MDTraj code that builds the backbone (N, CA, C; nanometers):
import mdtraj as md
import numpy as np

residues = "UNK UNK UNK UNK UNK UNK UNK UNK UNK UNK UNK UNK UNK UNK UNK UNK UNK UNK UNK UNK UNK UNK UNK UNK UNK UNK UNK UNK UNK UNK UNK UNK UNK UNK UNK UNK UNK UNK UNK UNK UNK UNK UNK UNK UNK UNK UNK UNK UNK UNK UNK UNK UNK UNK UNK UNK UNK UNK UNK UNK UNK UNK UNK UNK UNK UNK UNK UNK UNK UNK UNK UNK UNK UNK UNK UNK UNK UNK UNK UNK UNK UNK UNK UNK UNK".split()
xyz = np.array([
    [12.9242, 10.5088, 10.0672],
    [12.8102, 10.5806, 10.0849],
    [12.7476, 10.6670, 9.9680],
    [12.8561, 10.6930, 9.8866],
    [12.8262, 10.7831, 9.7681],
    [12.7737, 10.7058, 9.6455],
    [12.8025, 10.5850, 9.6441],
    [12.7848, 10.5175, 9.5222],
    [12.6465, 10.4967, 9.4677],
    [12.5573, 10.4566, 9.5778],
    [12.4142, 10.4629, 9.5442],
    [12.3608, 10.5772, 9.4909],
    [12.4147, 10.7029, 9.5286],
    [12.3558, 10.8181, 9.5153],
    [12.3914, 10.8851, 9.3671],
    [12.5093, 10.8233, 9.3123],
    [12.5558, 10.8836, 9.1716],
    [12.4918, 10.8040, 9.0611],
    [12.4835, 10.8757, 8.9551],
    [12.4247, 10.8285, 8.8416],
    [12.5303, 10.7265, 8.7636],
    [12.4609, 10.6187, 8.7207],
    [12.5267, 10.5135, 8.6476],
    [12.6258, 10.5548, 8.5433],
    [12.7477, 10.5210, 8.5205],
    [12.8311, 10.5788, 8.4102],
    [12.7574, 10.5432, 8.2647],
    [12.7814, 10.6289, 8.1728],
    [12.7204, 10.5879, 8.0406],
    [12.8235, 10.4685, 7.9759],
    [12.7575, 10.3865, 7.9069],
    [12.8312, 10.2682, 7.8609],
    [12.9168, 10.3358, 7.7157],
    [13.0595, 10.2970, 7.7506],
    [13.1441, 10.3590, 7.6499],
    [13.2200, 10.2435, 7.5877],
    [13.3096, 10.2647, 7.4827],
    [13.3954, 10.1766, 7.4307],
    [13.5136, 10.1483, 7.5250],
    [13.5872, 10.2510, 7.5967],
    [13.6929, 10.2392, 7.6888],
    [13.6244, 10.1935, 7.8188],
    [13.7375, 10.1339, 7.8991],
    [13.6941, 10.0920, 8.0425],
    [13.6800, 10.2170, 8.1141],
    [13.5930, 10.2121, 8.2207],
    [13.5647, 10.3426, 8.3002],
    [13.7060, 10.3596, 8.3836],
    [13.7196, 10.4718, 8.4375],
    [13.8323, 10.5286, 8.4916],
    [13.7956, 10.4968, 8.6475],
    [13.9088, 10.4709, 8.7331],
    [13.8798, 10.4472, 8.8656],
    [13.8193, 10.5547, 8.9356],
    [13.6782, 10.5507, 8.9543],
    [13.5948, 10.6577, 9.0105],
    [13.6401, 10.7123, 9.1356],
    [13.6938, 10.6218, 9.2358],
    [13.7223, 10.6526, 9.3594],
    [13.8661, 10.7648, 9.3461],
    [13.9407, 10.7423, 9.2719],
    [14.0507, 10.8199, 9.2271],
    [14.0009, 10.9607, 9.2081],
    [13.9213, 10.9565, 9.1121],
    [13.8675, 11.0955, 9.0438],
    [13.7902, 11.1851, 9.1536],
    [13.7114, 11.1017, 9.2423],
    [13.6418, 11.1722, 9.3621],
    [13.7465, 11.2081, 9.4472],
    [13.8369, 11.1334, 9.4856],
    [13.9371, 11.1826, 9.5775],
    [14.0038, 11.3002, 9.5432],
    [14.0367, 11.3095, 9.3929],
    [14.0912, 11.4509, 9.3556],
    [13.9972, 11.5679, 9.3661],
    [13.8685, 11.5404, 9.3410],
    [13.7813, 11.6426, 9.3662],
    [13.7609, 11.6842, 9.4906],
    [13.7470, 11.5923, 9.5972],
    [13.7481, 11.6224, 9.7379],
    [13.8713, 11.7065, 9.7782],
    [13.9928, 11.6521, 9.7398],
    [14.1176, 11.7096, 9.7750],
    [14.1009, 11.8772, 9.7347],
    [14.0517, 11.8940, 9.6115],
    [14.0641, 12.0341, 9.5693],
    [13.9582, 12.1221, 9.6434],
    [13.8509, 12.0648, 9.6693],
    [13.7391, 12.1225, 9.7472],
    [13.7887, 12.1592, 9.8791],
    [13.8684, 12.0706, 9.9591],
    [13.9229, 12.0981, 10.0868],
    [14.0345, 12.1998, 10.0821],
    [14.1156, 12.2045, 9.9892],
    [14.2453, 12.2717, 9.9907],
    [14.2181, 12.4028, 9.9050],
    [14.1642, 12.3870, 9.7968],
    [14.1260, 12.5133, 9.7169],
    [14.2424, 12.5354, 9.5944],
    [14.3398, 12.4475, 9.5779],
    [14.4290, 12.4829, 9.4639],
    [14.3545, 12.4765, 9.3192],
    [14.4219, 12.5500, 9.2241],
    [14.3871, 12.5054, 9.0891],
    [14.3883, 12.3553, 9.0420],
    [14.2799, 12.3492, 8.9530],
    [14.2874, 12.1782, 8.9278],
    [14.4073, 12.1408, 8.8745],
    [14.5024, 12.2030, 8.8272],
    [14.6059, 12.1585, 8.7727],
    [14.7171, 12.1206, 8.8754],
    [14.7127, 12.2046, 9.0108],
    [14.8079, 12.1806, 9.1163],
    [14.7558, 12.0604, 9.2007],
    [14.6544, 11.9833, 9.2005],
    [14.6207, 11.8768, 9.2799],
    [14.7210, 11.7819, 9.2482],
    [14.7862, 11.6939, 9.3546],
    [14.8701, 11.5934, 9.3159],
    [14.8321, 11.4905, 9.1991],
    [14.9236, 11.4465, 9.1196],
    [14.8768, 11.3486, 9.0031],
    [14.8490, 11.2366, 9.0571],
    [14.8772, 11.2026, 9.2027],
    [14.8359, 11.0644, 9.2439],
    [14.7030, 11.0362, 9.2425],
    [14.6185, 11.1518, 9.2290],
    [14.4800, 11.1513, 9.2121],
    [14.4239, 11.1388, 9.0982],
    [14.5011, 11.1133, 8.9924],
    [14.4781, 11.0949, 8.8502],
    [14.4632, 11.2377, 8.7886],
    [14.4663, 11.2182, 8.6549],
    [14.4598, 11.3553, 8.5579],
    [14.3667, 11.4409, 8.5952],
    [14.4081, 11.5774, 8.5889],
    [14.3122, 11.6723, 8.6594],
    [14.1929, 11.6844, 8.5711],
    [14.2297, 11.6719, 8.4269],
    [14.1310, 11.6873, 8.3386],
    [14.0055, 11.5937, 8.3559],
    [14.0278, 11.4708, 8.3907],
    [13.9209, 11.3844, 8.4384],
    [13.8232, 11.4335, 8.5476],
    [13.9210, 11.4803, 8.6591],
    [13.8379, 11.5110, 8.7791],
    [13.7561, 11.6475, 8.7444],
    [13.8064, 11.7296, 8.6779],
    [13.7324, 11.8588, 8.6336],
    [13.6129, 11.8147, 8.5520],
    [13.6506, 11.7454, 8.4485],
    [13.5127, 11.6970, 8.3414],
    [13.4145, 11.6533, 8.4504],
    [13.4298, 11.5528, 8.5528],
    [13.3360, 11.4748, 8.6063],
    [13.2759, 11.5914, 8.7107],
    [13.3463, 11.6770, 8.7761],
    [13.2868, 11.7806, 8.8559],
    [13.2005, 11.8694, 8.7834],
    [13.2413, 11.9080, 8.6690],
    [13.1587, 12.0046, 8.5902],
    [13.0315, 11.9289, 8.5308],
    [13.0377, 11.8132, 8.4925],
    [12.9167, 11.7384, 8.4504],
    [12.8113, 11.7060, 8.5759],
    [12.8640, 11.6851, 8.6864],
    [12.7856, 11.6728, 8.7876],
    [12.7372, 11.7950, 8.8611],
    [12.7899, 11.9201, 8.8526],
    [12.7439, 12.0361, 8.8829],
    [12.6358, 12.0723, 8.7889],
    [12.6528, 12.0640, 8.6615],
    [12.5480, 12.1049, 8.5741],
    [12.4214, 12.0085, 8.5872],
    [12.4257, 11.8809, 8.6128],
    [12.3078, 11.8107, 8.6116],
    [12.2581, 11.8041, 8.7697],
    [12.3013, 11.8823, 8.8575],
    [12.2653, 11.8913, 8.9997],
    [12.2873, 11.7686, 9.0917],
    [12.3828, 11.6949, 9.0372],
    [12.4044, 11.5710, 9.1232],
    [12.4720, 11.6186, 9.2660],
    [12.5609, 11.7063, 9.2649],
    [12.6213, 11.7467, 9.3807],
    [12.5102, 11.7955, 9.4803],
    [12.4153, 11.8724, 9.4416],
    [12.3179, 11.9217, 9.5385],
    [12.2307, 11.8111, 9.5873],
    [12.2026, 11.7083, 9.4995],
    [12.1162, 11.5849, 9.5249],
    [12.2039, 11.4959, 9.6233],
    [12.3271, 11.4830, 9.6043],
    [12.4123, 11.4194, 9.7060],
    [12.4087, 11.4810, 9.8201],
    [12.4128, 11.6127, 9.8309],
    [12.4527, 11.6893, 9.9700],
    [12.2959, 11.6773, 10.0334],
    [12.2038, 11.6781, 9.9703],
    [12.0721, 11.6795, 10.0431],
    [12.0353, 11.5454, 10.1129],
    [12.0868, 11.4405, 10.0154],
    [12.0673, 11.3088, 10.0733],
    [12.1529, 11.2735, 10.1869],
    [12.2716, 11.3059, 10.1781],
    [12.3540, 11.3052, 10.3022],
    [12.3317, 11.3761, 10.4254],
    [12.2378, 11.4947, 10.3973],
    [12.2153, 11.5477, 10.5119],
    [12.0914, 11.5002, 10.5823],
    [12.0105, 11.4414, 10.4956],
    [11.8812, 11.3800, 10.5431],
    [11.9313, 11.2555, 10.6329],
    [12.0374, 11.1987, 10.5853],
    [12.0807, 11.0621, 10.6603],
    [12.1395, 11.1019, 10.7888],
    [12.2216, 11.2061, 10.7873],
    [12.2881, 11.2767, 10.9141],
    [12.1920, 11.3216, 11.0169],
    [12.0814, 11.3685, 10.9651],
    [11.9863, 11.4371, 11.0472],
    [11.9135, 11.3285, 11.1202],
    [11.8814, 11.2080, 11.0516],
    [11.8205, 11.1050, 11.0811],
    [11.8884, 11.0437, 11.1816],
    [12.0189, 10.9914, 11.1631],
    [12.1221, 10.9649, 11.2717],
    [12.1244, 11.0338, 11.3742],
    [12.1182, 11.1551, 11.3733],
    [12.1327, 11.2461, 11.5000],
    [12.0012, 11.2300, 11.5763],
    [11.8981, 11.2438, 11.5102],
    [11.7656, 11.2272, 11.5712],
    [11.7421, 11.0791, 11.6624],
    [11.7894, 10.9907, 11.5871],
    [11.8081, 10.8552, 11.6432],
    [11.8763, 10.8313, 11.7628],
    [12.0086, 10.9007, 11.7547],
    [12.0796, 10.9070, 11.8688],
    [12.0427, 10.9763, 11.9817],
    [11.9833, 11.0920, 11.9847],
    [11.9186, 11.1575, 12.0899],
    [11.7854, 11.1333, 12.1232],
    [11.7210, 11.0120, 12.0705],
    [11.6132, 10.9464, 12.1255],
    [11.4909, 11.0060, 12.0534],
    [11.4966, 11.0849, 11.9428],
    [11.3901, 11.1499, 11.8909],
    [11.3041, 11.0306, 11.7943],
    [11.3763, 10.9272, 11.7547],
    [11.3029, 10.8389, 11.6490],
    [11.3057, 10.6970, 11.7297],
    [11.3768, 10.6753, 11.8403],
    [11.4013, 10.5418, 11.8782],
    [11.3154, 10.5190, 12.0136],
])
top = md.Topology()
chain = top.add_chain()
for i, resn in enumerate(residues, 1):
    res = top.add_residue(resn, chain, resSeq=i)
    for name in ("N", "CA", "C"):
        top.add_atom(name, md.element.get_by_symbol(name[0]), res)
traj = md.Trajectory(xyz[None], top)
């Protein structure tokens, strides 16, 4: 669901990090609230997750993602209750 809403990664010399792992670390921190360094290492390096979180916050990607997901949820709810069907 998120993939189409996110900006394309810039072309770099090194291969891209597993984005799912980085997002899992961001979501884990958002749900539980620990400092970045205390999120379990199985979610990847904390520096990568923090850097992506910060970049996306600065460029308002998170706000755009939330708005798009809310529109989709509202449309699905309206369809289920018969508002658009």
